[in-house]
C-alpha positions as CSV (number, residue, x, y, z in Angstrom):
1,M,0.0,0.0,0.0
2,K,1.7,3.2,-1.2
3,N,0.3,5.4,1.6
4,V,1.8,3.1,4.3
5,R,5.2,2.7,2.5
6,K,5.8,6.4,2.6
7,Y,6.2,6.0,6.4
8,E,8.4,2.9,6.4
9,Y,11.7,4.5,7.2
10,Y,10.5,6.4,10.3
11,T,11.2,5.4,13.9
12,N,8.1,4.9,16.0
13,E,8.5,8.3,17.6
14,S,9.1,10.2,14.4
15,L,6.2,8.2,12.7
16,L,3.9,9.3,15.6
17,E,5.0,12.9,15.1
18,K,4.3,12.7,11.4
19,L,0.9,11.1,12.0
20,I,0.0,13.8,14.5
21,D,1.1,16.6,12.1
22,E,-0.9,15.0,9.3
23,F,-4.0,13.9,11.0
24,G,-4.2,15.6,14.4
25,E,-6.7,18.4,13.4
26,M,-8.9,16.0,11.4
27,V,-9.0,13.6,14.4
28,K,-10.0,16.5,16.8
29,R,-12.7,17.7,14.4
30,L,-14.1,14.2,14.0
31,A,-14.0,13.6,17.8
32,Y,-15.8,16.9,18.3
33,T,-18.6,15.9,16.0
34,Y,-19.3,13.0,18.4
35,V,-18.8,14.6,21.8
36,K,-19.7,18.2,21.1
37,D,-17.1,19.6,23.4
38,W,-13.7,20.9,22.2
39,Q,-11.9,20.0,25.5
40,V,-13.1,16.4,25.5
41,A,-12.3,16.2,21.7
42,E,-8.7,17.3,22.5
43,D,-8.5,14.6,25.3
44,I,-9.8,12.0,22.9
45,T,-7.3,13.1,20.3
46,Q,-4.5,12.5,22.8
47,E,-5.9,9.1,23.6
48,V,-6.1,8.2,19.9
49,F,-2.5,9.0,19.3
50,L,-1.4,7.3,22.5
51,A,-3.2,4.2,21.3
52,C,-1.6,4.6,17.9
53,Y,1.9,4.7,19.4
54,N,1.2,1.7,21.6
55,N,0.0,-0.3,18.6
56,L,2.3,0.8,15.8
57,E,4.1,-2.6,15.9
58,N,0.7,-4.3,15.4
59,F,-0.4,-2.1,12.5
60,R,-1.3,-4.2,9.6
61,E,-0.9,-2.7,6.2
62,E,-4.5,-3.8,5.2
63,C,-5.6,-0.1,5.3
64,S,-4.0,3.3,5.3
65,Y,-2.9,5.0,8.5
66,K,-5.7,7.6,7.9
67,N,-8.4,4.9,8.0
68,W,-6.7,3.2,11.0
69,I,-6.6,6.4,12.9
70,Y,-10.2,7.3,12.1
71,K,-11.3,3.9,13.2
72,I,-9.5,4.4,16.5
73,T,-11.1,7.8,16.9
74,I,-14.6,6.6,16.2
75,N,-14.2,3.8,18.7
76,K,-12.8,6.1,21.4
77,C,-15.7,8.5,20.8
78,K,-18.2,5.8,21.1
79,D,-16.6,4.5,24.3
80,F,-16.8,8.0,25.7
81,I,-20.5,8.4,24.7
82,K,-21.4,5.0,26.2
83,G,-19.6,5.9,29.5
84,K,-21.0,9.4,30.0
85,W,-24.1,11.3,29.2
86,I,-23.4,14.4,27.2
87,L,-25.4,17.6,27.8
88,P,-26.3,19.3,24.5
89,K,-24.2,22.5,24.0
90,E,-24.6,25.5,21.8
91,F,-21.3,26.3,20.2
92,L,-20.0,29.5,18.8
93,E,-17.0,28.1,16.9
94,R,-17.6,27.1,13.4
95,L,-16.9,23.4,13.0
96,F,-15.3,23.5,9.6
97,M,-13.8,26.6,8.2
98,N,-13.0,27.1,4.6
99,E,-10.1,29.6,4.4
100,N,-10.3,30.1,0.7
101,K,-13.1,32.6,0.7
102,R,-11.0,35.7,0.2
103,S,-12.3,36.7,-3.2
104,I,-15.9,37.3,-2.0
105,T,-17.4,40.4,-0.5
106,P,-17.6,40.8,3.3
107,E,-21.4,40.5,3.1
108,D,-21.2,37.3,1.1
109,R,-18.6,35.9,3.5
110,L,-20.8,36.7,6.5
111,M,-23.7,34.9,4.8
112,L,-21.6,31.9,4.1
113,L,-20.3,31.8,7.6
114,T,-23.8,32.0,9.0
115,E,-25.0,29.2,6.7
116,E,-22.0,27.0,7.6
117,R,-22.6,27.6,11.3
118,I,-26.3,26.7,11.0
119,L,-25.5,23.6,8.9
120,S,-22.8,22.5,11.5
121,Q,-25.2,23.0,14.4
122,N,-28.0,21.1,12.6
123,V,-25.6,18.2,11.7
124,L,-24.7,18.0,15.4
125,K,-28.4,17.7,16.3
126,L,-28.7,14.4,14.4
127,P,-28.6,11.1,16.2
128,V,-25.0,9.8,16.3
129,K,-25.6,7.0,13.8
130,Y,-26.6,9.5,11.1
131,R,-24.3,12.3,12.2
132,E,-21.2,10.0,11.9
133,I,-22.0,9.0,8.4
134,I,-22.8,12.5,7.3
135,I,-19.6,13.8,8.7
136,L,-17.4,11.1,7.3
137,Y,-19.1,11.3,3.8
138,Y,-19.5,15.1,3.4
139,Y,-16.9,16.7,5.7
140,E,-14.1,14.1,5.6
141,D,-14.8,13.2,1.9
142,L,-14.6,9.5,2.5
143,K,-16.2,7.1,0.1
144,I,-18.9,4.6,1.1
145,K,-16.4,1.8,1.0
146,E,-14.0,3.6,3.3
147,I,-16.8,4.4,5.7
148,S,-17.7,0.7,5.7
149,E,-14.2,-0.2,6.6
150,L,-14.1,2.3,9.4
151,T,-17.4,1.6,11.0
152,G,-17.8,-2.1,10.2
153,L,-21.2,-1.4,8.7
154,N,-22.1,-2.8,5.3
155,E,-22.4,-0.4,2.4
156,A,-26.2,-0.7,2.1
157,T,-26.6,0.4,5.8
158,I,-24.3,3.4,5.2
159,K,-26.3,4.4,2.1
160,T,-29.5,4.1,4.1
161,R,-28.2,6.1,7.0
162,L,-26.9,8.8,4.6
163,S,-30.3,9.1,3.1
164,R,-32.1,9.2,6.4
165,G,-29.6,11.6,7.8
166,K,-30.3,14.0,4.9
167,K,-34.0,13.6,5.5
168,F,-33.6,14.5,9.2
169,L,-31.6,17.5,8.2
170,R,-34.3,18.6,5.8
171,K,-36.9,18.3,8.6
172,I,-34.7,20.3,10.9
173,Y,-34.5,23.1,8.3
174,E,-38.2,23.0,7.7
175,G,-38.8,23.4,11.4
176,G,-40.4,20.0,11.9
């Protein structure tokens, strides 16, 4: 697997540094979509990379490091959710920021930021099983097959959850 081979000459410590640099922010954002708390997401991110370090020797080259790390993240988040009830929080930070909006007017930029914030908040209102699929598919740009590998769900289930998640979002936007 070419993605894995690009890391083959690293020591475990330098490999972990490289993985943190490459995937750290993505892991934190993904964790946040589950737990809805930035501090907890940071804690989970640390746990994910600690687990990665402790299991680097056991990594099988059946998937990419990205998929492996995402799978660990999802499992850590689900463990957290099972172990603790999470109070819903309103958040002011935007979940995903697109920095390439410099060529638009300030008014247009404000409208886009508002729309993105509303969309992010509404996605976070979805039940976890739909939210996770929406996030992985639309925000992380993973393919159905990759999501299947990460979650252990079959592709038909993922397609169904994606469809139902979009219907839930539509209902939220329509106020029902």
